[in-house]
N, C-alpha and C positions, 0 to 999 in steps of 0.2 A: 380099382380106379386110381389113376396116377394123380398125385397132388403136386401142383407146381407152386413155386414161390412167386411173389409178385414180380420179381426181376426176371425169372424164367418166362413168365407169361408175356412180359413186354418184349423180350427177345424173340419169342416164338411168333407173336403177332407181327412184329417188325419184319421178320424173315418172310412170313407168308405174304405180307403186304408188298414187300420188294419183289418177290417172285411173281405175284399177280401183275404188278406194275410193269416188270420187264416183259412178261408175256403179252400184255396189252400193247406196249410200245412195239413189240415185234409184229403182232398181227395188224397194227395200224401204221406200220412204217411207211406205207405208200402215201399216207396223209401228212407226213412230216413236212414236205414242201409247202402244202397248203397252210399248215399251222405257222410255219416260219414266215410265209408270205403275208398272212393275216397280222402277225406281230409287226412286221416291217411297215405295212400299210397303216396300222394303228399308230405307231410312233410318228410316222411322217405326217399323217393327216389329223392327228389329235388336236394340234393347235387350231387348225381351221375349223374343225368340228366344235371346239370350245367357243370360237368366235360366233359361229352360227347360233349356238344354243344360249350362251351366257350374254353376249353383247347384243345380238340381234333378236334374241328371244324367240327363235324359231322352234317349232315342235321337234322333238328328238327324231321322229321318224322321217321328217322332211330333211333335216340336217344329215341324217345317216344316208338317206337315199341320194342326196346331192354329192356327198363325199364318195359314195360308191361309184356314181357316174363319172365324177371328175377323175378318180384314180384309174378307172377302167380306160378312159380316153387317153390319159397322159402316160400310163405305164403298161397296161396290158395290151391294148389295141395295137400299138406300134410293134410289139413282139410278134403278134399274130400276123400282121401284114408282112413284116420282114421274113417270117418263116415261110409264108407262101411265095414271096419273091425269090428267096434263095432256092427253095425247092424247084421252082420253075426254071431258074437259071441253070441249076445242076442237071436237070432233065434235058435241057437244050444242049448242054455240053456233052452229056453222055450219048446223045443221039447223033452227034457230029464229032466222032473220035478222030476224024481226019484232021481237025484243027490241032489236036494234041500231037499227032504225028508231025504236022508242019512246024509247030513250035519246037519240038525236040530236034528236028532236022536243022533248024536255024541255030539253036543253041549249040548243037554239035559242031557246026561250022565255026561258030564264034569262039568256043572254048578249046576246040581242037581235041576233044575227048570223045571217044566212041561209047556213048551210053544209050544210043537209040537202037533198040532191038525189040522184037515182039514181046519178050518177057517184061521189059521195062514198061512198055505201054500198058500191058495187061495189069501189071502191079499198080500202076498209076490209076488206071480206071477202077480197079478193085478198091483202091484206097478211097477214091472219090465216093464210091457207092457205100462203103462201110463207115467212113468217117464224116462225110458231109451230108448227113441225113439219109443217105441211101436212096435218094430219088423220091418221087411223088408217092410211091406205094408205102414207104416208111412213114411219110408225113400223115397219110390217111390212117395208117394203123395206130399212130400215136395220137391222133386227134382226139379220140375218146378219152385217153388218159389225161391229156392236157385240159380238156373240157371239164373232167371230173375234178382235177386239181384246182382250177380257177373257180369252179362253182363252190367247192368246199371252202376255199379261201374266203370268198365273199360271204358265205354262210356264217363262218366264224367271225369275220370282221363286223358283220351286221349286229350280232349279239354282243360283241365287245363294245361297240359304240352305243347301242341302245341301253346297255347296262354298264356304262362306263364307270359310274361311281362305285357300284358294288364290285366290279371287276378290279379296279385299282385298289380298293380297300382289301379285297381278298389277297392280292399280291403282297401288299404291305403286311398283312397279318401273318402270312406263311413265310415271308422272307426272313431268314434267321439273323437279321441285323437290326440295329436301332433305327429310329425314324430318320435321324440326320444322315445315317449311312445309306438308308434307302433313297432319300432325296438326292444325295450325292451320286449314287449309282444311276438314278433316273436321269439326272442331267447329263452324265457322261454317256449313258446309253443313247439319249437323243443326239448328242454331239457325234458319237461314232457312227450311228445309223445315218444321219444326214450327211456326214463326211463320206461314208462308203457308197451311199446310193446317189445322193444329189451331187456331192463334190466330185467323186470319180466319174459319175455320169456326165457332168459338165465338161470335164477334161476330155473324155472320150468323144463327146459331141463336137467340141472345138477342133480336136485333131482330125476327126472324120471330115468335117466341113473344109478344113484347110487342105487336106489331101485331095478331096474331091475337086476343089478349085485348082489344085496343081494338075490333076488329070485333065481338066478343061483347058488350062493354059497351054499345056504341052501336047494337046490333041490326042490323048490316050483314050481308048474305048471304054464305055460303060462307067463313066465317073460316078454316077449316083449309086450304082450297085457296089462298086468297090469302096465308096465312102461309107456305105452301110456296113459292109464287112469290117471296115476299119473301126467303126464304132464299137463293135463287140470285141474284136481282137485287142483293142487298146485298153481293155480292162487288165491286160498284162502290161505293167509299166515297163518302159524302156524298150522291150523287145516286141511289143504289140504291133504298132504301125509299120515298122520295117519289114514285117512279114508280108505286107502288101506292096509297098513301094519299091523294095529292093528287087524282087522278081520282075516287077513291071519295068524297072529301069534296065535290067539285064536283057529282058526279051526285046525291048526297043533297040538296045545296042546290037543284039544279035541280028535284027532285021536291018541294021545299017542306019537307023534313025538316031544319030548321036545327039541331036538337039534335045529330043524328047527323053532319051536315055539318061544322059548326064544331067539334064534339067530336072527330071523328077527325083533323081538321087540327091542332088544338091538341095532341092526344095524340101525333100523329106528329112534329111539329116540336119539341115540348118534351121528350118522353120518348124516342121511338124513335131519332131522329137523334143525340141526345146520348149515348145508350148507347155508340155507336161510339167517341167520344172517351174516355169513362170506362174502357171495357174495354181500349182500346189502351194506356192509361197503366199498367194492371196487367200486361197481357200482355208489354209491353216489358221488364219486370223479369225475365222468365223466357225469352223468346224474342227473336229479332231483330225489331226494330220496322220493318216494311216501310213506306216512305213511301207515302201514298195515291196520289201521282202515278204511282209505279211500278206499283201495283195497277191503276189505271185504264188506263194504256198497255198493260200486260200483258194485261188482259182484252180490250181492243179489238183487239190484235194476235193474241191466242190463239184467240178464238172462230172467226174465218174459217178458221183452219188446223186446229184440233182439235175444233171444235164446242163442245158444252157443257163438255167437259173443258178447254177453253181458259180457263175461269174459274180453274182451278188452275195449269195448265201455263204459261200466258202469264206471270203474275207470277213464277212459280218460275224460269223460264228467264232472265228479266231479272235476278232476284236472284242466280242462279248466275253469270251473266256478269259482274255487278259484283263479285262475290267474286273471280273470276279476275283481273279488272283490278286489284283491290286487291293481290293477291299479286304480280302481275307488276310493278307499279310499286314495290312494297315491295322486291322483289328488285333492281330497277334502282337504287333509292335507296341500297341497301346496297353 
């Protein structure tokens, strides 16, 4: 029988625990978006839940149920509706490929460059099918996965809120820092989460509304649809909204509508893009001001892993990681 020292026993137990933990993370990797979503929801709605329970003295199950309903209506339901709307729109576009040919013909005349050929059209249609949800069949195939993720997210959120005191106490107990450091991290975590979710969401919403108004003013088609697309694309700072209004302006110019073409380009570059800088100035006074580079890198890294949820989770994870580094180096400095 092998006799281990106390130090060897601790190392072996630690190694086994880490191995089992890594294996569990691997087999439960599909639930990571649900867990992150539950954490984000908890941080966002914990103050409201506290008001229900502490100030208004509501039963915890009533407060939890109301928070779940409010969060679903405000944050989850819009994504589901938008997903259906975009899927229907792409299906319509793929069923009328003659419109793509017509647009390419007009652009060819406008720029004087011969790029309109069958291979170009096929590549464009293939890109739409693969990158923009792949039509309604993809949406149906992914509906089960989305439903599972949302269900698990609210399952976790329910128990987090129902057991909020023990949940927060456990986090403080296992967090390897002092109580004051945990409190500082908690406040910065709230600030960064609110800034990334509510702050950035507000910027995207205002940019989307302003661009939708621009489409209405200059008579461009489907203003509501393109405003919705702008909302999601605007999570990419600086370059987000131009992805929508620049092609719209060029296509209008290609069709000879100079008023709409130049109008939407000027409207976009002067008004829509500058709203970003203006709102960030005011939002930074209330929430953490996330650097645009962090947002861009987070979105690029998050979308391949989390899909459309990567628009939120990617920047959030980078912000949380930087917060941890800040506390770690602060501890070392002291």
